[in-house]
CHARMM internal coordinates of N, CA and C (Angstrom, degrees):
IC EDIT
DIST 1 N 1 CA 1.4377
DIST 1 CA 1 C 1.5285
ANGL 1 N 1 CA 1 C 108.82
DIST 1 C 2 N 1.2807
ANGL 1 CA 1 C 2 N 115.75
DIHE 1 N 1 CA 1 C 2 N 135.87
DIST 2 N 2 CA 1.4576
ANGL 1 C 2 N 2 CA 121.05
DIHE 1 CA 1 C 2 N 2 CA 178.13
DIST 2 CA 2 C 1.5174
ANGL 2 N 2 CA 2 C 110.19
DIHE 1 C 2 N 2 CA 2 C -84.21
DIST 2 C 3 N 1.3186
ANGL 2 CA 2 C 3 N 116.88
DIHE 2 N 2 CA 2 C 3 N 145.38
DIST 3 N 3 CA 1.4568
ANGL 2 C 3 N 3 CA 120.80
DIHE 2 CA 2 C 3 N 3 CA 179.61
DIST 3 CA 3 C 1.5290
ANGL 3 N 3 CA 3 C 110.77
DIHE 2 C 3 N 3 CA 3 C -64.46
DIST 3 C 4 N 1.3377
ANGL 3 CA 3 C 4 N 116.60
DIHE 3 N 3 CA 3 C 4 N -26.51
DIST 4 N 4 CA 1.4605
ANGL 3 C 4 N 4 CA 119.17
DIHE 3 CA 3 C 4 N 4 CA 179.15
DIST 4 CA 4 C 1.5225
ANGL 4 N 4 CA 4 C 111.39
DIHE 3 C 4 N 4 CA 4 C -58.78
DIST 4 C 5 N 1.3198
ANGL 4 CA 4 C 5 N 117.21
DIHE 4 N 4 CA 4 C 5 N -35.80
DIST 5 N 5 CA 1.4593
ANGL 4 C 5 N 5 CA 120.71
DIHE 4 CA 4 C 5 N 5 CA -179.86
DIST 5 CA 5 C 1.5217
ANGL 5 N 5 CA 5 C 110.68
DIHE 4 C 5 N 5 CA 5 C -58.78
DIST 5 C 6 N 1.3183
ANGL 5 CA 5 C 6 N 117.03
DIHE 5 N 5 CA 5 C 6 N -47.06
DIST 6 N 6 CA 1.4665
ANGL 5 C 6 N 6 CA 120.31
DIHE 5 CA 5 C 6 N 6 CA 177.76
DIST 6 CA 6 C 1.5207
ANGL 6 N 6 CA 6 C 111.14
DIHE 5 C 6 N 6 CA 6 C -64.95
DIST 6 C 7 N 1.3162
ANGL 6 CA 6 C 7 N 116.69
DIHE 6 N 6 CA 6 C 7 N -40.33
DIST 7 N 7 CA 1.4606
ANGL 6 C 7 N 7 CA 120.13
DIHE 6 CA 6 C 7 N 7 CA -179.70
DIST 7 CA 7 C 1.5270
ANGL 7 N 7 CA 7 C 110.86
DIHE 6 C 7 N 7 CA 7 C -62.98
DIST 7 C 8 N 1.3211
ANGL 7 CA 7 C 8 N 117.23
DIHE 7 N 7 CA 7 C 8 N -42.43
DIST 8 N 8 CA 1.4615
ANGL 7 C 8 N 8 CA 120.47
DIHE 7 CA 7 C 8 N 8 CA 178.02
DIST 8 CA 8 C 1.5241
ANGL 8 N 8 CA 8 C 110.44
DIHE 7 C 8 N 8 CA 8 C -63.49
DIST 8 C 9 N 1.3178
ANGL 8 CA 8 C 9 N 116.92
DIHE 8 N 8 CA 8 C 9 N -37.56
DIST 9 N 9 CA 1.4648
ANGL 8 C 9 N 9 CA 122.05
DIHE 8 CA 8 C 9 N 9 CA 178.93
DIST 9 CA 9 C 1.5304
ANGL 9 N 9 CA 9 C 110.41
DIHE 8 C 9 N 9 CA 9 C -59.36
DIST 9 C 10 N 1.3313
ANGL 9 CA 9 C 10 N 116.36
DIHE 9 N 9 CA 9 C 10 N -35.54
DIST 10 N 10 CA 1.4666
ANGL 9 C 10 N 10 CA 121.50
DIHE 9 CA 9 C 10 N 10 CA -179.43
DIST 10 CA 10 C 1.5276
ANGL 10 N 10 CA 10 C 112.48
DIHE 9 C 10 N 10 CA 10 C -85.63
DIST 10 C 11 N 1.3312
ANGL 10 CA 10 C 11 N 116.59
DIHE 10 N 10 CA 10 C 11 N -1.06
DIST 11 N 11 CA 1.4611
ANGL 10 C 11 N 11 CA 120.30
DIHE 10 CA 10 C 11 N 11 CA 179.07
DIST 11 CA 11 C 1.5152
ANGL 11 N 11 CA 11 C 114.33
DIHE 10 C 11 N 11 CA 11 C 88.80
DIST 11 C 12 N 1.3220
ANGL 11 CA 11 C 12 N 117.42
DIHE 11 N 11 CA 11 C 12 N 16.13
DIST 12 N 12 CA 1.4555
ANGL 11 C 12 N 12 CA 121.18
DIHE 11 CA 11 C 12 N 12 CA -178.94
DIST 12 CA 12 C 1.5269
ANGL 12 N 12 CA 12 C 111.03
DIHE 11 C 12 N 12 CA 12 C -73.13
DIST 12 C 13 N 1.3030
ANGL 12 CA 12 C 13 N 114.36
DIHE 12 N 12 CA 12 C 13 N 156.04
DIST 13 N 13 CA 1.4531
ANGL 12 C 13 N 13 CA 121.63
DIHE 12 CA 12 C 13 N 13 CA 173.77
DIST 13 CA 13 C 1.5243
ANGL 13 N 13 CA 13 C 106.34
DIHE 12 C 13 N 13 CA 13 C -113.72
DIST 13 C 14 N 1.3095
ANGL 13 CA 13 C 14 N 116.96
DIHE 13 N 13 CA 13 C 14 N 123.91
DIST 14 N 14 CA 1.4567
ANGL 13 C 14 N 14 CA 121.73
DIHE 13 CA 13 C 14 N 14 CA -179.16
DIST 14 CA 14 C 1.5293
ANGL 14 N 14 CA 14 C 108.02
DIHE 13 C 14 N 14 CA 14 C -90.04
DIST 14 C 15 N 1.3145
ANGL 14 CA 14 C 15 N 116.31
DIHE 14 N 14 CA 14 C 15 N 124.59
DIST 15 N 15 CA 1.4687
ANGL 14 C 15 N 15 CA 121.71
DIHE 14 CA 14 C 15 N 15 CA -178.68
DIST 15 CA 15 C 1.5241
ANGL 15 N 15 CA 15 C 109.53
DIHE 14 C 15 N 15 CA 15 C -109.97
DIST 15 C 16 N 1.3058
ANGL 15 CA 15 C 16 N 115.59
DIHE 15 N 15 CA 15 C 16 N 63.58
DIST 16 N 16 CA 1.4730
ANGL 15 C 16 N 16 CA 119.56
DIHE 15 CA 15 C 16 N 16 CA 179.21
DIST 16 CA 16 C 1.5237
ANGL 16 N 16 CA 16 C 109.46
DIHE 15 C 16 N 16 CA 16 C -63.81
DIST 16 C 17 N 1.3444
ANGL 16 CA 16 C 17 N 117.91
DIHE 16 N 16 CA 16 C 17 N 145.40
DIST 17 N 17 CA 1.4647
ANGL 16 C 17 N 17 CA 119.68
DIHE 16 CA 16 C 17 N 17 CA -177.18
DIST 17 CA 17 C 1.5225
ANGL 17 N 17 CA 17 C 113.88
DIHE 16 C 17 N 17 CA 17 C -73.59
DIST 17 C 18 N 1.3302
ANGL 17 CA 17 C 18 N 117.84
DIHE 17 N 17 CA 17 C 18 N -19.73
DIST 18 N 18 CA 1.4552
ANGL 17 C 18 N 18 CA 119.44
DIHE 17 CA 17 C 18 N 18 CA -177.18
DIST 18 CA 18 C 1.5189
ANGL 18 N 18 CA 18 C 109.84
DIHE 17 C 18 N 18 CA 18 C 58.49
DIST 18 C 19 N 1.3227
ANGL 18 CA 18 C 19 N 116.12
DIHE 18 N 18 CA 18 C 19 N -140.46
DIST 19 N 19 CA 1.4667
ANGL 18 C 19 N 19 CA 121.66
DIHE 18 CA 18 C 19 N 19 CA 176.37
DIST 19 CA 19 C 1.5230
ANGL 19 N 19 CA 19 C 108.60
DIHE 18 C 19 N 19 CA 19 C -114.49
DIST 19 C 20 N 1.3306
ANGL 19 CA 19 C 20 N 116.41
DIHE 19 N 19 CA 19 C 20 N 50.70
DIST 20 N 20 CA 1.4585
ANGL 19 C 20 N 20 CA 122.00
DIHE 19 CA 19 C 20 N 20 CA -171.20
DIST 20 CA 20 C 1.5214
ANGL 20 N 20 CA 20 C 115.09
DIHE 19 C 20 N 20 CA 20 C -84.81
DIST 20 C 21 N 1.3352
ANGL 20 CA 20 C 21 N 119.14
DIHE 20 N 20 CA 20 C 21 N -4.73
DIST 21 N 21 CA 1.4624
ANGL 20 C 21 N 21 CA 120.80
DIHE 20 CA 20 C 21 N 21 CA 179.37
DIST 21 CA 21 C 1.5257
ANGL 21 N 21 CA 21 C 109.24
DIHE 20 C 21 N 21 CA 21 C -158.33
DIST 21 C 22 N 1.3261
ANGL 21 CA 21 C 22 N 118.24
DIHE 21 N 21 CA 21 C 22 N 142.22
DIST 22 N 22 CA 1.4614
ANGL 21 C 22 N 22 CA 121.33
DIHE 21 CA 21 C 22 N 22 CA -179.92
DIST 22 CA 22 C 1.5292
ANGL 22 N 22 CA 22 C 114.47
DIHE 21 C 22 N 22 CA 22 C -60.57
DIST 22 C 23 N 1.3439
ANGL 22 CA 22 C 23 N 118.61
DIHE 22 N 22 CA 22 C 23 N -24.39
DIST 23 N 23 CA 1.4723
ANGL 22 C 23 N 23 CA 119.53
DIHE 22 CA 22 C 23 N 23 CA -179.95
DIST 23 CA 23 C 1.5198
ANGL 23 N 23 CA 23 C 111.38
DIHE 22 C 23 N 23 CA 23 C -62.25
DIST 23 C 24 N 1.3138
ANGL 23 CA 23 C 24 N 117.39
DIHE 23 N 23 CA 23 C 24 N -22.45
DIST 24 N 24 CA 1.4672
ANGL 23 C 24 N 24 CA 120.61
DIHE 23 CA 23 C 24 N 24 CA -179.47
DIST 24 CA 24 C 1.5276
ANGL 24 N 24 CA 24 C 111.09
DIHE 23 C 24 N 24 CA 24 C -68.45
DIST 24 C 25 N 1.3266
ANGL 24 CA 24 C 25 N 116.89
DIHE 24 N 24 CA 24 C 25 N -31.65
DIST 25 N 25 CA 1.4664
ANGL 24 C 25 N 25 CA 120.20
DIHE 24 CA 24 C 25 N 25 CA 179.29
DIST 25 CA 25 C 1.5168
ANGL 25 N 25 CA 25 C 111.49
DIHE 24 C 25 N 25 CA 25 C -69.67
DIST 25 C 26 N 1.3221
ANGL 25 CA 25 C 26 N 116.97
DIHE 25 N 25 CA 25 C 26 N -34.07
DIST 26 N 26 CA 1.4590
ANGL 25 C 26 N 26 CA 121.28
DIHE 25 CA 25 C 26 N 26 CA 178.04
DIST 26 CA 26 C 1.5296
ANGL 26 N 26 CA 26 C 111.27
DIHE 25 C 26 N 26 CA 26 C -67.22
DIST 26 C 27 N 1.3377
ANGL 26 CA 26 C 27 N 115.69
DIHE 26 N 26 CA 26 C 27 N -22.07
DIST 27 N 27 CA 1.4662
ANGL 26 C 27 N 27 CA 120.89
DIHE 26 CA 26 C 27 N 27 CA -179.59
DIST 27 CA 27 C 1.5252
ANGL 27 N 27 CA 27 C 111.38
DIHE 26 C 27 N 27 CA 27 C -100.06
DIST 27 C 28 N 1.3177
ANGL 27 CA 27 C 28 N 117.87
DIHE 27 N 27 CA 27 C 28 N 17.26
DIST 28 N 28 CA 1.4561
ANGL 27 C 28 N 28 CA 121.12
DIHE 27 CA 27 C 28 N 28 CA 176.87
DIST 28 CA 28 C 1.5133
ANGL 28 N 28 CA 28 C 114.15
DIHE 27 C 28 N 28 CA 28 C 110.26
DIST 28 C 29 N 1.3252
ANGL 28 CA 28 C 29 N 118.35
DIHE 28 N 28 CA 28 C 29 N -13.17
DIST 29 N 29 CA 1.4607
ANGL 28 C 29 N 29 CA 121.44
DIHE 28 CA 28 C 29 N 29 CA 175.20
DIST 29 CA 29 C 1.5117
ANGL 29 N 29 CA 29 C 115.60
DIHE 28 C 29 N 29 CA 29 C 72.48
DIST 29 C 30 N 1.3207
ANGL 29 CA 29 C 30 N 118.02
DIHE 29 N 29 CA 29 C 30 N 27.04
DIST 30 N 30 CA 1.4588
ANGL 29 C 30 N 30 CA 121.23
DIHE 29 CA 29 C 30 N 30 CA 179.96
DIST 30 CA 30 C 1.5293
ANGL 30 N 30 CA 30 C 109.94
DIHE 29 C 30 N 30 CA 30 C -78.34
DIST 30 C 31 N 1.3559
ANGL 30 CA 30 C 31 N 119.37
DIHE 30 N 30 CA 30 C 31 N 114.68
DIST 31 N 31 CA 1.4574
ANGL 30 C 31 N 31 CA 120.65
DIHE 30 CA 30 C 31 N 31 CA -177.63
DIST 31 CA 31 C 1.5306
ANGL 31 N 31 CA 31 C 113.61
DIHE 30 C 31 N 31 CA 31 C -75.55
DIST 31 C 32 N 1.3201
ANGL 31 CA 31 C 32 N 117.43
DIHE 31 N 31 CA 31 C 32 N -5.84
DIST 32 N 32 CA 1.4617
ANGL 31 C 32 N 32 CA 120.86
DIHE 31 CA 31 C 32 N 32 CA -177.33
DIST 32 CA 32 C 1.5229
ANGL 32 N 32 CA 32 C 112.79
DIHE 31 C 32 N 32 CA 32 C -95.61
DIST 32 C 33 N 1.3035
ANGL 32 CA 32 C 33 N 117.75
DIHE 32 N 32 CA 32 C 33 N -12.05
DIST 33 N 33 CA 1.4516
ANGL 32 C 33 N 33 CA 121.92
DIHE 32 CA 32 C 33 N 33 CA -179.38
DIST 33 CA 33 C 1.5166
ANGL 33 N 33 CA 33 C 110.54
DIHE 32 C 33 N 33 CA 33 C 140.99
DIST 33 C 34 N 1.2997
ANGL 33 CA 33 C 34 N 115.23
DIHE 33 N 33 CA 33 C 34 N 156.56
DIST 34 N 34 CA 1.4610
ANGL 33 C 34 N 34 CA 121.37
DIHE 33 CA 33 C 34 N 34 CA -175.70
DIST 34 CA 34 C 1.5199
ANGL 34 N 34 CA 34 C 111.33
DIHE 33 C 34 N 34 CA 34 C -71.28
DIST 34 C 35 N 1.3154
ANGL 34 CA 34 C 35 N 115.30
DIHE 34 N 34 CA 34 C 35 N 137.52
DIST 35 N 35 CA 1.4600
ANGL 34 C 35 N 35 CA 121.23
DIHE 34 CA 34 C 35 N 35 CA 173.76
DIST 35 CA 35 C 1.5195
ANGL 35 N 35 CA 35 C 107.98
DIHE 34 C 35 N 35 CA 35 C -127.93
DIST 35 C 36 N 1.3085
ANGL 35 CA 35 C 36 N 116.12
DIHE 35 N 35 CA 35 C 36 N 158.02
DIST 36 N 36 CA 1.4535
ANGL 35 C 36 N 36 CA 120.06
DIHE 35 CA 35 C 36 N 36 CA -179.02
DIST 36 CA 36 C 1.5186
ANGL 36 N 36 CA 36 C 109.50
DIHE 35 C 36 N 36 CA 36 C -148.27
DIST 36 C 37 N 1.3209
ANGL 36 CA 36 C 37 N 115.55
DIHE 36 N 36 CA 36 C 37 N 150.01
DIST 37 N 37 CA 1.4511
ANGL 36 C 37 N 37 CA 122.36
DIHE 36 CA 36 C 37 N 37 CA 174.46
DIST 37 CA 37 C 1.5268
ANGL 37 N 37 CA 37 C 107.53
DIHE 36 C 37 N 37 CA 37 C -102.78
DIST 37 C 38 N 1.3187
ANGL 37 CA 37 C 38 N 116.54
DIHE 37 N 37 CA 37 C 38 N 140.69
DIST 38 N 38 CA 1.4654
ANGL 37 C 38 N 38 CA 120.19
DIHE 37 CA 37 C 38 N 38 CA 176.69
DIST 38 CA 38 C 1.5202
ANGL 38 N 38 CA 38 C 109.30
DIHE 37 C 38 N 38 CA 38 C -115.51
DIST 38 C 39 N 1.3298
ANGL 38 CA 38 C 39 N 115.27
DIHE 38 N 38 CA 38 C 39 N 151.43
DIST 39 N 39 CA 1.4575
ANGL 38 C 39 N 39 CA 119.30
DIHE 38 CA 38 C 39 N 39 CA 177.71
DIST 39 CA 39 C 1.5288
ANGL 39 N 39 CA 39 C 109.78
DIHE 38 C 39 N 39 CA 39 C -83.87
DIST 39 C 40 N 1.3090
ANGL 39 CA 39 C 40 N 117.07
DIHE 39 N 39 CA 39 C 40 N -175.78
DIST 40 N 40 CA 1.4640
ANGL 39 C 40 N 40 CA 121.08
DIHE 39 CA 39 C 40 N 40 CA -175.50
DIST 40 CA 40 C 1.5262
ANGL 40 N 40 CA 40 C 112.91
DIHE 39 C 40 N 40 CA 40 C -65.07
DIST 40 C 41 N 1.3443
ANGL 40 CA 40 C 41 N 117.23
DIHE 40 N 40 CA 40 C 41 N -17.89
DIST 41 N 41 CA 1.4590
ANGL 40 C 41 N 41 CA 121.10
DIHE 40 CA 40 C 41 N 41 CA 178.22
DIST 41 CA 41 C 1.5234
ANGL 41 N 41 CA 41 C 112.69
DIHE 40 C 41 N 41 CA 41 C -95.49
DIST 41 C 42 N 1.3405
ANGL 41 CA 41 C 42 N 116.88
DIHE 41 N 41 CA 41 C 42 N 2.04
DIST 42 N 42 CA 1.4609
ANGL 41 C 42 N 42 CA 121.27
DIHE 41 CA 41 C 42 N 42 CA 179.30
DIST 42 CA 42 C 1.5136
ANGL 42 N 42 CA 42 C 114.38
DIHE 41 C 42 N 42 CA 42 C 85.54
DIST 42 C 43 N 1.3216
ANGL 42 CA 42 C 43 N 116.77
DIHE 42 N 42 CA 42 C 43 N 11.18
DIST 43 N 43 CA 1.4675
ANGL 42 C 43 N 43 CA 120.78
DIHE 42 CA 42 C 43 N 43 CA 178.34
DIST 43 CA 43 C 1.5263
ANGL 43 N 43 CA 43 C 109.75
DIHE 42 C 43 N 43 CA 43 C -87.91
DIST 43 C 44 N 1.3365
ANGL 43 CA 43 C 44 N 116.23
DIHE 43 N 43 CA 43 C 44 N 140.33
DIST 44 N 44 CA 1.4513
ANGL 43 C 44 N 44 CA 120.21
DIHE 43 CA 43 C 44 N 44 CA 178.65
DIST 44 CA 44 C 1.5238
ANGL 44 N 44 CA 44 C 110.35
DIHE 43 C 44 N 44 CA 44 C -64.97
DIST 44 C 45 N 1.3269
ANGL 44 CA 44 C 45 N 116.26
DIHE 44 N 44 CA 44 C 45 N 134.55
DIST 45 N 45 CA 1.4540
ANGL 44 C 45 N 45 CA 121.66
DIHE 44 CA 44 C 45 N 45 CA 178.09
DIST 45 CA 45 C 1.5289
ANGL 45 N 45 CA 45 C 109.36
DIHE 44 C 45 N 45 CA 45 C -81.13
DIST 45 C 46 N 1.3229
ANGL 45 CA 45 C 46 N 116.70
DIHE 45 N 45 CA 45 C 46 N -44.78
DIST 46 N 46 CA 1.4598
ANGL 45 C 46 N 46 CA 121.26
DIHE 45 CA 45 C 46 N 46 CA 178.65
DIST 46 CA 46 C 1.5326
ANGL 46 N 46 CA 46 C 109.67
DIHE 45 C 46 N 46 CA 46 C -93.79
DIST 46 C 47 N 1.3163
ANGL 46 CA 46 C 47 N 115.10
DIHE 46 N 46 CA 46 C 47 N 155.29
DIST 47 N 47 CA 1.4618
ANGL 46 C 47 N 47 CA 120.11
DIHE 46 CA 46 C 47 N 47 CA 174.63
DIST 47 CA 47 C 1.5264
ANGL 47 N 47 CA 47 C 107.77
DIHE 46 C 47 N 47 CA 47 C -93.36
DIST 47 C 48 N 1.3168
ANGL 47 CA 47 C 48 N 116.84
DIHE 47 N 47 CA 47 C 48 N 98.38
DIST 48 N 48 CA 1.4624
ANGL 47 C 48 N 48 CA 121.03
DIHE 47 CA 47 C 48 N 48 CA -175.65
DIST 48 CA 48 C 1.5260
ANGL 48 N 48 CA 48 C 113.02
DIHE 47 C 48 N 48 CA 48 C -114.97
DIST 48 C 49 N 1.3301
ANGL 48 CA 48 C 49 N 117.43
DIHE 48 N 48 CA 48 C 49 N 4.85
DIST 49 N 49 CA 1.4610
ANGL 48 C 49 N 49 CA 119.53
DIHE 48 CA 48 C 49 N 49 CA -175.35
DIST 49 CA 49 C 1.5326
ANGL 49 N 49 CA 49 C 113.35
DIHE 48 C 49 N 49 CA 49 C -55.51
DIST 49 C 50 N 1.3453
ANGL 49 CA 49 C 50 N 120.96
DIHE 49 N 49 CA 49 C 50 N -43.37
DIST 50 N 50 CA 1.4690
ANGL 49 C 50 N 50 CA 119.22
DIHE 49 CA 49 C 50 N 50 CA 177.85
DIST 50 CA 50 C 1.5380
ANGL 50 N 50 CA 50 C 112.62
DIHE 49 C 50 N 50 CA 50 C -60.43
DIST 50 C 51 N 1.3186
ANGL 50 CA 50 C 51 N 116.92
DIHE 50 N 50 CA 50 C 51 N -38.18
DIST 51 N 51 CA 1.4591
ANGL 50 C 51 N 51 CA 120.35
DIHE 50 CA 50 C 51 N 51 CA 179.38
DIST 51 CA 51 C 1.5285
ANGL 51 N 51 CA 51 C 111.05
DIHE 50 C 51 N 51 CA 51 C -68.25
DIST 51 C 52 N 1.3233
ANGL 51 CA 51 C 52 N 116.59
DIHE 51 N 51 CA 51 C 52 N -39.45
DIST 52 N 52 CA 1.4656
ANGL 51 C 52 N 52 CA 120.75
DIHE 51 CA 51 C 52 N 52 CA 177.84
DIST 52 CA 52 C 1.5306
ANGL 52 N 52 CA 52 C 109.84
DIHE 51 C 52 N 52 CA 52 C -64.58
DIST 52 C 53 N 1.3291
ANGL 52 CA 52 C 53 N 116.47
DIHE 52 N 52 CA 52 C 53 N -42.53
DIST 53 N 53 CA 1.4686
ANGL 52 C 53 N 53 CA 119.97
DIHE 52 CA 52 C 53 N 53 CA 178.21
DIST 53 CA 53 C 1.5272
ANGL 53 N 53 CA 53 C 110.91
DIHE 52 C 53 N 53 CA 53 C -61.06
DIST 53 C 54 N 1.3427
ANGL 53 CA 53 C 54 N 116.75
DIHE 53 N 53 CA 53 C 54 N -43.17
DIST 54 N 54 CA 1.4648
ANGL 53 C 54 N 54 CA 120.63
DIHE 53 CA 53 C 54 N 54 CA 178.29
DIST 54 CA 54 C 1.5260
ANGL 54 N 54 CA 54 C 110.73
DIHE 53 C 54 N 54 CA 54 C -62.54
DIST 54 C 55 N 1.3186
ANGL 54 CA 54 C 55 N 116.68
DIHE 54 N 54 CA 54 C 55 N -44.91
DIST 55 N 55 CA 1.4605
ANGL 54 C 55 N 55 CA 120.26
DIHE 54 CA 54 C 55 N 55 CA -178.97
DIST 55 CA 55 C 1.5337
ANGL 55 N 55 CA 55 C 110.81
DIHE 54 C 55 N 55 CA 55 C -63.34
DIST 55 C 56 N 1.3222
ANGL 55 CA 55 C 56 N 117.43
DIHE 55 N 55 CA 55 C 56 N -41.52
DIST 56 N 56 CA 1.4689
ANGL 55 C 56 N 56 CA 120.60
DIHE 55 CA 55 C 56 N 56 CA 178.92
DIST 56 CA 56 C 1.5246
ANGL 56 N 56 CA 56 C 110.61
DIHE 55 C 56 N 56 CA 56 C -64.76
DIST 56 C 57 N 1.3434
ANGL 56 CA 56 C 57 N 116.73
DIHE 56 N 56 CA 56 C 57 N -43.48
DIST 57 N 57 CA 1.4649
ANGL 56 C 57 N 57 CA 120.34
DIHE 56 CA 56 C 57 N 57 CA 178.92
DIST 57 CA 57 C 1.5251
ANGL 57 N 57 CA 57 C 110.70
DIHE 56 C 57 N 57 CA 57 C -62.13
DIST 57 C 58 N 1.3115
ANGL 57 CA 57 C 58 N 116.69
DIHE 57 N 57 CA 57 C 58 N -41.50
DIST 58 N 58 CA 1.4707
ANGL 57 C 58 N 58 CA 120.90
DIHE 57 CA 57 C 58 N 58 CA 179.60
DIST 58 CA 58 C 1.5274
ANGL 58 N 58 CA 58 C 110.56
DIHE 57 C 58 N 58 CA 58 C -63.80
DIST 58 C 59 N 1.3194
ANGL 58 CA 58 C 59 N 116.85
DIHE 58 N 58 CA 58 C 59 N -42.87
DIST 59 N 59 CA 1.4642
ANGL 58 C 59 N 59 CA 120.87
DIHE 58 CA 58 C 59 N 59 CA -179.79
DIST 59 CA 59 C 1.5258
ANGL 59 N 59 CA 59 C 110.82
DIHE 58 C 59 N 59 CA 59 C -63.20
DIST 59 C 60 N 1.3288
ANGL 59 CA 59 C 60 N 117.30
DIHE 59 N 59 CA 59 C 60 N -44.68
DIST 60 N 60 CA 1.4683
ANGL 59 C 60 N 60 CA 121.24
DIHE 59 CA 59 C 60 N 60 CA 178.88
DIST 60 CA 60 C 1.5238
ANGL 60 N 60 CA 60 C 110.06
DIHE 59 C 60 N 60 CA 60 C -64.44
DIST 60 C 61 N 1.3362
ANGL 60 CA 60 C 61 N 117.54
DIHE 60 N 60 CA 60 C 61 N -40.56
DIST 61 N 61 CA 1.4639
ANGL 60 C 61 N 61 CA 120.96
DIHE 60 CA 60 C 61 N 61 CA 178.72
DIST 61 CA 61 C 1.5279
ANGL 61 N 61 CA 61 C 111.18
DIHE 60 C 61 N 61 CA 61 C -61.26
DIST 61 C 62 N 1.3167
ANGL 61 CA 61 C 62 N 117.10
DIHE 61 N 61 CA 61 C 62 N -46.52
DIST 62 N 62 CA 1.4713
ANGL 61 C 62 N 62 CA 120.43
DIHE 61 CA 61 C 62 N 62 CA -179.81
DIST 62 CA 62 C 1.5300
ANGL 62 N 62 CA 62 C 110.23
DIHE 61 C 62 N 62 CA 62 C -64.76
DIST 62 C 63 N 1.3329
ANGL 62 CA 62 C 63 N 117.22
DIHE 62 N 62 CA 62 C 63 N -42.25
DIST 63 N 63 CA 1.4676
ANGL 62 C 63 N 63 CA 120.33
DIHE 62 CA 62 C 63 N 63 CA 178.73
DIST 63 CA 63 C 1.5267
ANGL 63 N 63 CA 63 C 110.94
DIHE 62 C 63 N 63 CA 63 C -62.16
DIST 63 C 64 N 1.3353
ANGL 63 CA 63 C 64 N 118.15
DIHE 63 N 63 CA 63 C 64 N -40.36
DIST 64 N 64 CA 1.4580
ANGL 63 C 64 N 64 CA 120.07
DIHE 63 CA 63 C 64 N 64 CA -179.46
DIST 64 CA 64 C 1.5331
ANGL 64 N 64 CA 64 C 110.85
DIHE 63 C 64 N 64 CA 64 C -68.28
DIST 64 C 65 N 1.3187
ANGL 64 CA 64 C 65 N 118.17
DIHE 64 N 64 CA 64 C 65 N -32.76
DIST 65 N 65 CA 1.4752
ANGL 64 C 65 N 65 CA 120.77
DIHE 64 CA 64 C 65 N 65 CA 176.87
DIST 65 CA 65 C 1.5236
ANGL 65 N 65 CA 65 C 111.21
DIHE 64 C 65 N 65 CA 65 C -68.50
DIST 65 C 66 N 1.3160
ANGL 65 CA 65 C 66 N 115.89
DIHE 65 N 65 CA 65 C 66 N -37.45
DIST 66 N 66 CA 1.4706
ANGL 65 C 66 N 66 CA 119.54
DIHE 65 CA 65 C 66 N 66 CA 179.04
DIST 66 CA 66 C 1.5174
ANGL 66 N 66 CA 66 C 110.55
DIHE 65 C 66 N 66 CA 66 C -69.44
DIST 66 C 67 N 1.3222
ANGL 66 CA 66 C 67 N 115.40
DIHE 66 N 66 CA 66 C 67 N -41.97
DIST 67 N 67 CA 1.4555
ANGL 66 C 67 N 67 CA 120.62
DIHE 66 CA 66 C 67 N 67 CA -178.73
DIST 67 CA 67 C 1.5263
ANGL 67 N 67 CA 67 C 110.99
DIHE 66 C 67 N 67 CA 67 C -63.36
DIST 67 C 68 N 1.3321
ANGL 67 CA 67 C 68 N 115.66
DIHE 67 N 67 CA 67 C 68 N -33.99
DIST 68 N 68 CA 1.4581
ANGL 67 C 68 N 68 CA 121.64
DIHE 67 CA 67 C 68 N 68 CA 176.49
DIST 68 CA 68 C 1.4611
ANGL 68 N 68 CA 68 C 111.87
DIHE 67 C 68 N 68 CA 68 C 80.10
END
COOR INIT
IC SEED 1 N 1 CA 1 C
IC BUILD
């Protein structure tokens, strides 16, 4: 079962980033959201910070549009 199913049941709106910015491709190109691998010390293996920033900005933008 996908977590989206439960989220939809609760009335959530999923704000997936899709392919809305080129920085997402540098982070692996996942249209469902940024993912990252960490090493044994908890350090990020990939540099995904620009993609995470874009995803956060997109989520806040969509939330502000809904809020009106």
